N, C-alpha and C positions, 0 to 999 in steps of 0.2 A: 107391425113393424116396431112400435113403441115398446111392446112386450119383449121383443128380442133385445132391444137396447137396454131395457131395464134388468134383464136376466143376469148379466154379469155383475151389475151393481148389487142385486139381491144376494147372489152367490158370495160375493166379497164380504157383504155385511154379515151374512150367516157364518161364514168362516171366521170373521173377525170376532163375533160374539162367542163362538166356540173357543177360540184362542184365549179370549179374556176370561172365560169361565175356567178353562184349564189352568191358566196362569194363576187364578185365584185359589184353585185346589192345590197347586204346587206350593204355593206360599203357605197355605194352611198345613199341609203335611210337613214341610220343613220346620215351621214354627212349632208344631206340636211334638215332633220327633227329634229334631236336631240333625236330621239326615242331610247329607250333601247331595244337591241336584247334580247329576252327571250329564243328563241329556234331557232336552225339553223340546217338544213339538207342539203343534196346535191341539193335538188330541192324545198325547202320550208323554210320559216323563219317567226317567229312572233315576234312582237314588242309591247312594252307598251309606250304610249305617256304620259298619266296621268291616274288617277284612273277610269275615264270614257271613255277613248279612247284607243283602241288597233288597230293594223294593222297586216295584213298577207300578205306575198309575196310568189307567185308561180313563180318559175323560169322555163320557158318553154324551149323546145328544138326544133329546134336549137336556135330560137331567140324570141319566142313569150311568153311574161311574163305578169303578172298582179299583181296589188297591191290593197288591199282592206282596208277600214277603218271602224271600228265599233264604234259607240257612244251609251252610255246608256242615252237615252233621245229622245224625239220627236223633239226637236228644238236645234240642235248643235250650239255652239257658232262659231264665225267667225274663231277662232283659228282651229277648226276641219277642215274647208274648206281650210284654208291656209296650214295646215300640209298635208292634202290629196293632194293638188295641188303640193306641193313640192315632196312628195313621187311619185306621178304620173309622174312628170318630170324626176325624178331619173330613173324611169323604162322605160319610153317611149321616152324621149327626147322632148316631146311636152311642150311648155311654161306652167309654173305653173299656171299663171293667166288664161290661156285658160281652163285648167282643172278645176280650182276652179270655174270659171264662169259656165261651163258646169254642175258641181256638184250642184250648187245652182239651176239651172234650173230643173235638174233631181230630186233633192230632193223636189222642190216645186210641181212638177207634182206627184211624188210618194206620197206625203202627201194626195192627192185626190184619187189616183188610185193604191196605194200600191207599184207600180213599175214603173220605167221610164228609158229610154235609150236615150243618146245623142251621135251621131256618130261624131267623130272628124276627120275622114279620116283615120289616122293610128291607131286609138284606139277607143274603145267604153267606155263611161262613164255611169255607171248604178247605180241607187240608189233605195233602198227599205225602206219603213217604216212599222214597225210591232210592235205588243205588245206581248212580251214573257210572259207566265204565271209566270215564276220565276224571270225574270229580269226587267219586265215592258217594257216601250216603248224603241225601239231600232231604230237607223238610220244606214243603212248599204250602203256604196258606194264602188265602185270599178272602176278602170280604167284597161281595158283589151286590150293589143295589138291585132291587127289582120293583116293578110297578105296584106290587101288592104291598102297600104301606100300612096294612092293618095290624 
């Protein structure tokens, strides 16, 4: 009986901890990139960088998270990669320049093959190129933490 009474308290505490962790990641992403937070939930947030670039953050539990950057166009400017690298650093702790360089390589391959992944050890950088019927050319990159932190 006591276990049943404690379950809601434990679930609330776990949800609260995840919300605090996500709030912390949102603050890091906005501080490093200057992006504006559009929407924030306990495990997810979206950002606007400029009219052609948005980002999304998925806060994992307990510690695996990801951040993605979307660009309206086939050839993002260098600012896209720099901002993506900074956001990736905020989420993974991996050097922003390392993430930026991996995104350039992944995007180059994705331009030919539609999708590409670069493994950085503690995270995966993935990029896709596509043409949306209503939005035109799109470039999508994400850095996704994984449990192999070697």
